[in-house]
N, C-alpha and C positions, 0 to 999 in steps of 0.2 A: 680344037677342043672346046667343049661347052664349059663354062665357068662352074666351079664347085660351089653349090649353093647351101650346102650343109651348114647349120649354125648350132652352137651350144647354149643351152640355158641352164646355168648350175650343172647338175649331172645328167641332164637330159640332151640328147642330140636329136634334132629335127632335120628332115630332108631338106627343108628350105625355110627362109625366115618369114613367110607370109602367113599370117594367122587372120581369123576373124576377130573383130572386137566384141566384147560382151554386150549382149542386148540387141545385136543387129542381125543375128542369124539363128536365133533360138538355140537349139542344141544341133543344128546342121540340117534338119529335115526340110526346112524351107528352101534351102539352097540345092537339094539333091536332084531336083529336075532341071537344073541349070549347069551344074558343074560336078565333077567327081570329087567329093570332099576329101578323098584320100590323097589328092594331088597336092594340097596345100599343107603347110607345116603342121597346123593344128586348128581345131575349132575351139574358140573360147566361148563357152556357153553363156546364156542369159543368167544373171545372178540367181542362185537357188537359195532359198530360206527353208527353215525348218518346217513351217506350216503353210498351207495355201493362203494366198492373199489375192484380193480382188483387185487391189491397186487404186489408183486416183480416178476420178470421174472424167469422162470425155468433155471436151477434147483434150487429147494428151500430146499432140503434136501440132506444130505450127511452122510452115516454111519461112525463111527469111532470105533476103537477097543473096546472102553468102553461106547459108547453112540451115540447120535444122534445130528448133526448140523442141524439147521432150520432157515430159514429166509422167512416167508410168506409175510411179509408187511401188517399184519392185513387185510388179504383179506376177504371179506364177503358182503352179500347182503344189509346190513343196517338195522336200527331199524324197519322200516315199515314192511319188510318181516319177521323179527324175531318176531314181535308181531302178525302178521296175520297168519303165518304158523308154526314157529318152537316152539314158546312157548305153543300154544294150543295143538299141538301134544304131547309135553312131558308131559303136565299135563294129557292128556287123557290117558296116559300109567301109571299114578300113580307116575310119577317121581317128585322129589322136584327140583325146578329150582334155582341154585345160578347163576345169570347173571354177567358175566364178562363184563365190559365196558372200551372202550378206546377212547380218542379224542385228538385233537390238541390244546385245550384250556380249561381252567376252565369252560367256558361257554358251550362248548360242552358237557363236562362231566355233567354239571348241567342239560342240556336239556335231556340228556339220562336218568338221575336219575328222572327227573319229568315225562317223558313218562313212564318208568317202574313202578313208584308209581301209576299211573292211570290204571296199568293192573293188572288183578287178578292173584293170584297164584305165584308171586315172593317171595321166600323165603328169599333170601339175595342178596346183590350186592357186587360183588368184583371189585375193582378199580384197572385196570391194569395200574400202573405208568410207565411202560416201553414203553411209547408212546412218540413220538417227541413233544416237546414243540415248536409250531410254532413261538411264540414270543421270543425265545431264540435260534436262530440259529439251531433249531432241536435237542438240547440236550434233553435227556429224562427227564421227571418230576422227576423220581426217583434219578437223579443225584444231585439234590438240595433239602435238607430238607424243605426249605421255599416254593418252587415251589410244592412240593408234598403236602405240608399242605394246599396250596391254593386250590388244586383240591379236596382234601379230604373235606375240609370245604364247598366247593360248591356243592359236591355230598350230604353230610349229611344234608345241608340246603334245598335241594330239594327232599329229600327222606322221604316218610311216616315213622313216628316214629316207627312203628312196623316192620320195614324192616331193619335189621342190615346191616352196611356197612363196609366191610373188605378191607383194603389196601393191595395190592400185592407188595412186596418188592424185589428189586433186590439185589444180593450179591456184585455187581460191584461198591461198594461205599466204601469211607474211613471208615465209622463208621455205621454199620446197626442199632446199638442201638440208635444213635442220630436220624436216619431217622425214626425208629419206634416211638420214643417218640414224634417227631414232628407230626406224623400222628395221634396218639392218642390225642395229645393236640388239634389237628383239628377236634376232636370228631369221629374218626374212633372207631367203636365198637370192631374191632378185626383186626388181621393181618394174611395175607397169605404169606408164604415164603417157598421156594425161587422161583424167576423166573429163566430163564436160565442163564448160565454164558457165557460171551463173549469167543468165540473161532473161530478158522479157521483151514481149511484144504486145502492143495495145491494138485491138480491132477498132478502127476509128468509126465504123459503122454502128456497132452495138455499144461502143465505149466501155468495153469489158477486156480483160486480158485475153489474149488469143489462145493461151493454154489455161485450163481451168485451175490449175494449181497456182496461177499467177507467175512467179518466178520459176524458171525452168532451166534445163541444162542445154547449153549451145553446143552443137558439134558441126563438123563440116569445114569447108576451106578456111573460113574466117579464124579458126583457132590453131591452124597449123603453125604459124610463126610462134605462138605462145608455147605450143608443144615442143618445137624444135629447141626453143630456148631453154625449157625446162630440162630436157634430155641433155643439152649441152652442158648445162650447169651442174647437173648432178652426176654426169660422167666425169667432169673435170674433178669434183670433189671425191668421188668414189669409183675410180677408174676400173676396179677389178669386180664390180658388182654388175651383173648382167641386167640389161634394161629391155623391155618391150615397149617400143615407142608407138604413139598413136595420136591421131588428131587430124582430120582433114586429108587423109591420104587418098589420092585419086589416081595417081599414075605410077609407073616404075620409077620415075624421076623423084617423085615425092618420097617413095620408100628409100631410094638411094640417099636423099637428104637426111633422113633419120639415122641410117647407118653411120653416115659420116659425123653425125652429131654425137654419136655414142651408143646408139641402139644396136643390140644383137639381133632383134627381130622387130617386125612391124605389123601391127593389127590394123586391119581395114574395117571400116565401120559404116558411116552415114551413106557412102556411095552405093552401098549394097542395096539400098532401098529402091533405087531406079536403075541399077545396073547389077543384078544379082550374079553375074559371071565375073564381077570386078576382081575377085581375089585371083583367078587364074590368069586373067588379062594383066594384072599388075605383076604377077610373077614372071610371066613371059617378057613383059617390057623391062623389068628389072634384069633378067638374064640378057636381054639385048644391050641394055646400058652398060653392063659389066663387059660383055664381049667387045663392045664398040671401043671401050677404054683399055682393052687388053688385060683386064684384071682377072687373075686365075682363080681367086677364092673370094667370095662375098665377105667372109670373116675378115679379110685383110683390110676392108674399108671401115670397119668398126672403129669410130673415134678418129678417122682420118682427118677432120677438121681441126683436131687438137694438135697434130703433129707437124713439124717443120716440113717444108717442101721436100727436102732431101730424104725424109723418112717415108714418104708415100710409096705405095706399091708400085713395082716396076711395070711398065706397060709392056 
């Protein structure tokens, strides 16, 4: 028998635990020529804002030996275009929509949540807290647990009760467990972690930053041990809170590692840029990993690294 890949995120059941990571697959349209997007657990959309944004100037991305530096500046067409064009397209292809949102104030996040609650077909909302707080000199909401909690509370208060709200956390904080706890206290239904890690590269020919914005977000294989540690620590502190783990996932074994650390689902990001079929390949590899170990249900391995050997799933 094939392993049961179903996973539960708050009140939502997904067919399998493999998602796209926000910002790496648009709203799914870019991947449709390579994979059937209905096969994966869900598509996490690029972060949507209230109004159209041009984003930061080019160059916005630079490769590093172990990952990718990126700084797009939350570029996008805004919520109106998303609701009229992108969401209907995704649903027409049988995809499940986890909509990432970003804003400059709790009120903006709240309005996005309200608009999405009025739209059919939204499976979950992911709150991108790595967005500049306009009332605090542009510091990211994720830098301050109290500010992050205010955003999460605003979103949860304006979101339909049947739509889970997940807070996306940054590792660039003094204590990610404290940040996670603040978001859960503010009624987040779950957590997504991690967002990119601050990094920088200098072009030694031009003697300028490789990314126009200077400091950018590092993703890819280099950040996976950081991400696994964050998931592990937060699951240990908040074992009943569902987590979407992400950061440098390239293979089914990588996905398995996140499950064992405490994630209930795994988002695939940077690898998509040079392997657009990565999500379905990783899903297949994860299924093979489970079958090889004789594990009947993927959910049985969530948090396995925290349990004594005798409590691990039977082979």
